[in-house]
C-alpha positions in Angstrom: -23.1 22.2 15.0 -24.2 22.4 11.4 -20.5 22.6 10.3 -19.6 19.4 12.2 -22.6 17.5 10.9 -21.8 18.5 7.4 -18.2 17.4 7.9 -19.4 14.0 9.2 -21.9 13.6 6.4 -19.1 14.2 3.8 -16.9 11.7 5.6 -19.7 9.1 5.5 -20.2 9.7 1.8 -16.5 9.1 1.2 -16.7 5.9 3.3 -19.7 4.9 1.3 -18.0 5.5 -2.0 -15.0 3.4 -1.0 -17.2 0.7 0.4 -19.3 0.3 -2.8 -16.1 0.5 -5.0 -14.4 -2.1 -2.9 -17.3 -4.5 -3.2 -17.3 -4.1 -7.0 -13.5 -4.8 -7.3 -12.9 -6.7 -4.1 -9.2 -6.0 -4.4 -8.4 -5.2 -0.8 -10.8 -7.7 0.6 -9.4 -10.6 -1.5 -5.8 -9.5 -0.8 -6.0 -9.4 3.0 -8.2 -12.5 3.3 -6.0 -14.6 1.0 -2.8 -13.5 2.8 -4.3 -14.1 6.2 -5.8 -17.5 5.5 -2.8 -18.8 3.5 -0.4 -17.7 6.3 -2.5 -19.2 9.0 -2.7 -22.5 7.2 1.0 -22.6 6.6 1.8 -21.8 10.2 -0.7 -24.2 11.6 0.7 -27.1 9.6 4.3 -26.1 10.5 3.7 -25.9 14.3 0.9 -28.5 14.7 3.3 -31.0 16.3 4.9 -28.4 18.5 3.4 -27.2 21.8 3.7 -23.4 21.6 3.4 -21.1 24.5 0.6 -18.6 24.8 3.0 -15.7 24.3 4.2 -17.2 20.9 0.7 -17.8 19.8 -0.3 -14.2 20.6 2.8 -13.0 18.7 1.9 -15.1 15.6 -1.7 -13.8 15.7 -0.6 -10.2 15.6 2.1 -10.9 13.0 -0.5 -12.4 10.7 -3.0 -9.6 11.4 -0.4 -6.8 10.8 1.0 -8.2 7.5 -2.4 -9.0 6.3 -3.5 -5.4 6.8 -0.4 -4.2 5.0 -1.6 -6.0 1.8 -4.9 -4.0 1.6 -5.2 -0.9 3.8 -3.0 1.3 1.5 -5.6 1.0 -1.3 -7.8 3.8 0.1 -5.3 6.4 -1.2 -3.4 4.5 -3.8 -6.6 3.8 -5.7 -7.4 7.5 -5.8 -4.0 8.2 -7.4 -4.1 5.3 -9.8 -7.6 6.2 -11.0 -6.8 9.9 -11.1 -9.7 10.8 -8.9 -7.5 12.4 -6.1 -7.9 15.9 -7.5 -11.6 15.6 -7.7 -11.8 14.3 -4.2 -9.8 17.3 -3.0 -12.3 19.7 -4.6 -15.5 18.1 -3.2 -14.5 17.4 0.4 -12.3 19.0 3.1 -9.2 17.2 4.2 -10.6 16.1 7.6 -13.6 14.6 6.0 -11.4 12.7 3.5 -9.2 11.3 6.3 -12.2 10.3 8.5 -13.9 8.6 5.6 -10.8 6.7 4.6 -10.0 5.8 8.3 -13.6 4.5 8.8 -13.3 2.3 5.7 -10.0 0.8 6.8 -11.4 0.2 10.3 -14.4 -1.7 8.9 -12.1 -3.6 6.5 -9.7 -4.7 9.3 -12.5 -5.6 11.7 -14.2 -7.6 9.0 -10.9 -9.5 8.5 -10.8 -10.2 12.2 -14.3 -11.7 12.2 -13.0 -14.3 9.9 -9.5 -14.7 11.2 -10.1 -15.0 14.9 -12.3 -18.1 14.8 -10.1 -19.7 12.3 -7.0 -19.0 14.4 -8.6 -20.4 17.5 -9.6 -23.6 15.6 -6.3 -24.2 13.7 -4.2 -23.4 16.8 -6.5 -25.3 19.2 -6.6 -22.3 21.4 -9.1 -21.1 24.0 -9.6 -17.6 25.3 -9.4 -17.3 29.0 -11.0 -13.8 29.2 -13.0 -13.0 26.1 -14.0 -9.5 27.2 -10.3 -8.4 27.7 -9.3 -10.2 24.5 -12.0 -8.3 22.5 -11.0 -5.0 24.1 -7.3 -5.5 23.3 -8.2 -6.6 19.8 -10.3 -3.5 19.1 -7.8 -1.0 20.5 -4.9 -2.7 18.7 -6.8 -2.8 15.5 -7.8 0.9 15.7 -4.2 1.8 16.4 -3.0 -0.2 13.3 -5.7 1.5 11.2 -4.7 5.0 12.4 -1.1 4.4 11.5 -1.8 2.7 8.2 -4.2 5.3 7.0 -1.8 8.3 7.3 1.1 6.2 6.0 -1.1 5.2 3.0 -1.6 9.0 2.3 2.1 9.6 2.5 3.1 6.9 0.0 0.2 7.2 -2.4 2.3 9.1 -4.9 5.5 7.1 -4.6 6.5 4.6 -7.2 7.3 1.6 -4.9 4.0 1.9 -2.9 3.8 -1.6 -1.6 7.3 -1.8 -0.2 7.3 1.6 1.3 3.9 1.1 3.0 5.1 -1.9 5.1 8.6 -0.4 5.7 7.2 2.9 7.0 4.3 1.4 8.9 6.2 -1.2 10.9 8.3 1.2 13.1 5.4 3.4 14.0 3.1 0.4 14.7 5.7 -1.4 16.8 4.6 0.0 20.2 1.0 -1.0 19.3 2.1 -4.6 18.4 4.2 -5.0 21.5 1.4 -3.9 23.8 -1.3 -5.8 21.9 0.8 -9.0 22.0 1.3 -8.7 25.7 -2.3 -7.8 26.4 -3.5 -10.8 24.2 -1.3 -13.1 26.1 -2.8 -12.0 29.4 -6.3 -12.3 28.0 -5.7 -15.8 26.7 -4.4 -16.8 30.1 -7.6 -15.6 31.7 -6.3 -12.5 33.5 -8.7 -9.7 34.6 -8.9 -6.3 33.0 -6.9 -4.8 35.9 -3.9 -7.0 35.0 -4.1 -5.7 31.5 -4.6 -2.0 32.4 -1.1 -0.9 31.3 -1.6 -2.4 27.9 -5.1 -0.9 27.5 -3.8 2.5 28.5 -0.9 2.3 26.1 -3.0 1.2 23.2 -5.7 3.8 23.9 -3.3 6.7 24.3 -1.1 5.8 21.3 -4.2 5.5 19.1 -5.6 8.8 20.2 -2.2 10.5 19.7 -1.7 9.0 16.2 -5.3 9.8 15.2 -5.1 13.4 16.4 -1.7 14.0 14.8 -3.0 12.4 11.5 -5.9 14.8 11.3 -3.6 17.8 12.0 -1.0 16.7 9.4 -3.2 15.1 6.8 -3.7 18.3 4.7 0.1 18.7 4.4 1.0 15.1 3.5 -1.7 14.4 0.9 -3.6 17.6 -0.1 -0.5 19.7 -0.8 
């Protein structure tokens, strides 16, 4: 029990370090917010005179969310390499604590983006949510899936030269099952369907996230520490 609590404490310290550093530089926050808001405004003006189906609106929402996350979530590991603090981090914390701290930071960062993006998207697209509870569940599960994939991919590409390009290219194929299920589940939620109608999407998102999260913890030491 003491070992687990010590591990979680170190993970929280890593999260706290990244959180304070991000609010000093505001690199990732500014990048994802600027991309998301700019893309949303451009899309809203482009399709304002066109009546889009709920399925297309759901797809556009997750496309904006995914590519916005690609602009900032890689910084948790890229920043360690660029500032040459990666070796020090390896000495002061075990691999699992490092991954958990970075994962938690990315989760908070993405959920913070959604707090801003979701209301703006509903306003700009003149959209109403039929079943808010189901929409929120799909949004959280889909976001955690994206975070789980992006965190381990960020560790993999942190030492590469073309980090930005590799991050999006490697993340998209792995994240595709999450995006497909999230888009379908969001469409059902916007249409007002019950949780039972979305159960397949919920199960896929939950299972995929758990599998990726577990595999990332097991493989993290080999893809970043070594």
